[in-house]
C-alpha positions as CSV (number, residue, x, y, z in Angstrom):
1,M,16.8,-15.0,22.4
2,I,13.8,-14.0,20.3
3,Y,14.2,-14.5,16.5
4,V,11.7,-12.6,14.3
5,D,11.1,-13.5,10.6
6,G,10.9,-9.8,9.9
7,D,9.6,-9.5,6.4
8,A,5.9,-8.7,6.7
9,C,5.8,-9.3,10.4
10,P,3.0,-7.2,11.9
11,V,4.1,-7.5,15.5
12,K,7.7,-6.2,15.5
13,A,6.7,-3.3,17.8
14,E,5.1,-5.7,20.2
15,V,8.1,-7.9,20.3
16,E,10.3,-4.9,21.0
17,K,8.0,-3.8,23.8
18,V,8.0,-7.2,25.5
19,A,11.7,-7.7,25.0
20,T,12.6,-4.4,26.5
21,R,10.4,-5.0,29.5
22,R,11.9,-8.5,30.0
23,R,15.5,-7.6,28.9
24,V,15.6,-10.3,26.2
25,P,17.7,-9.8,23.1
26,V,16.0,-9.9,19.7
27,R,17.2,-10.6,16.2
28,I,14.9,-9.3,13.5
29,V,15.9,-11.1,10.3
30,S,15.0,-9.8,6.8
31,N,16.2,-9.2,3.3
32,G,16.4,-5.5,4.0
33,G,14.0,-2.5,3.8
34,L,13.4,-2.4,7.6
35,R,14.3,0.6,9.7
36,P,16.9,-0.2,12.3
37,S,15.9,0.1,15.9
38,Q,17.8,2.3,18.3
39,N,17.1,-0.2,21.1
40,P,20.3,-1.9,22.1
41,L,18.4,-5.2,22.7
42,I,17.3,-5.3,19.0
43,E,19.7,-6.5,16.4
44,M,18.7,-6.1,12.7
45,V,20.1,-9.0,10.6
46,F,20.0,-8.4,6.9
47,V,20.5,-11.5,4.7
48,D,21.1,-11.9,1.0
49,E,18.2,-11.5,-1.4
50,G,16.7,-14.7,-2.3
51,A,13.9,-17.1,-1.4
52,D,14.0,-18.3,2.1
53,E,17.3,-16.7,3.0
54,A,15.9,-15.2,6.3
55,D,14.3,-18.5,7.1
56,K,17.5,-20.4,6.6
57,W,19.4,-18.0,8.8
58,I,16.9,-18.4,11.6
59,A,16.6,-22.2,11.3
60,E,20.4,-22.6,11.5
61,R,20.5,-20.7,14.9
62,A,17.2,-21.3,16.7
63,H,17.4,-23.9,19.5
64,A,15.9,-24.9,22.8
65,G,15.3,-21.8,25.0
66,D,14.7,-19.5,22.0
67,V,11.4,-18.1,20.8
68,V,10.8,-17.7,17.0
69,I,8.1,-15.5,15.6
70,T,7.0,-16.5,12.1
71,T,4.1,-17.2,9.8
72,D,6.3,-19.5,7.6
73,I,5.2,-23.0,8.4
74,P,8.2,-24.9,7.0
75,L,10.5,-22.6,9.1
76,A,8.3,-23.1,12.1
77,A,8.6,-26.9,11.7
78,R,12.4,-26.7,11.5
79,C,12.5,-24.5,14.6
80,V,10.1,-26.7,16.6
81,E,12.3,-29.7,15.6
82,A,15.3,-27.8,17.1
83,G,13.5,-27.3,20.3
84,A,12.6,-23.6,19.9
85,L,9.2,-22.2,20.9
86,V,7.4,-20.9,17.9
87,L,4.6,-18.3,17.7
88,K,2.6,-16.9,14.8
89,P,1.9,-13.2,15.0
90,N,-1.7,-13.9,16.1
91,G,-0.4,-15.7,19.2
92,E,-1.0,-19.2,17.9
93,A,1.7,-21.6,19.2
94,L,3.2,-24.0,16.8
95,T,4.4,-27.1,18.7
96,A,5.5,-30.7,18.2
97,R,1.9,-31.7,18.8
98,N,0.3,-29.5,16.0
99,I,3.0,-28.7,13.5
100,G,2.3,-31.9,11.4
101,N,-1.3,-31.0,11.0
102,V,-0.4,-27.4,10.2
103,L,2.1,-28.5,7.6
104,A,-0.5,-30.9,6.0
105,T,-3.1,-28.1,5.9
106,R,-0.6,-25.7,4.3
107,D,0.3,-28.3,1.7
108,L,-3.4,-29.1,1.0
109,M,-4.2,-25.4,0.5
110,T,-1.2,-24.9,-1.8
111,D,-2.5,-27.8,-3.9
112,L,-6.0,-26.4,-4.0
113,R,-4.8,-23.0,-5.1
114,A,-2.6,-24.6,-7.8
115,A,-5.6,-26.6,-9.1
116,D,-7.9,-23.6,-9.3
117,P,-6.0,-20.4,-10.3
118,F,-9.2,-18.4,-9.9
119,R,-9.6,-19.4,-6.3
120,Q,-9.6,-16.2,-4.3
121,G,-9.2,-15.4,-0.7
122,G,-6.6,-15.0,1.9
123,G,-6.6,-14.8,5.6
124,R,-8.7,-12.4,7.6
125,A,-7.4,-9.0,8.5
126,F,-5.0,-8.7,11.4
127,S,-6.9,-7.3,14.4
128,K,-6.3,-5.7,17.8
129,A,-7.4,-9.0,19.4
130,D,-4.7,-10.8,17.5
131,R,-2.1,-8.3,18.9
132,S,-3.4,-8.8,22.4
133,R,-3.3,-12.6,22.0
134,F,0.2,-12.3,20.7
135,L,1.4,-10.2,23.6
136,D,0.0,-12.7,26.1
137,A,1.4,-15.7,24.1
138,L,4.9,-14.1,23.9
139,D,5.0,-13.6,27.7
140,R,3.9,-17.2,28.2
141,A,6.5,-18.4,25.7
142,L,9.3,-16.4,27.4
143,N,8.3,-17.8,30.8
144,A,8.4,-21.4,29.4
145,A,11.7,-20.7,27.7
146,G,13.3,-20.0,31.0
147,P,15.8,-17.4,32.2
């Protein structure tokens, strides 16, 4: 199973493409506002409004053999702990080896932004290279997840 943290996920179409080719079911989880897919492998799951409701839903269900697509680091940590394989939309794998450092960096950046409200900046723009890396990483994650 592939779980997608669907709100603001830039690779939903790529997930559907790979899932269709490999015949893997997908659950795209969001608070709403997403167009349902006609693909029978794609299930849209709409959760209640509220902070982290989609994250909670995914974290309660993801386990070993599943792949989770998210940029939410606390959700990624919960899924890694449950044994799921986790990918960011740029193809970066979040694993037991690196999730601690990724969480620490996230927390540090949150503190820095809170200390300096004029601090500007965000991530770089999502690129074609990111999409390509994601497609390759998703194939590798599905191979690692097993049948």
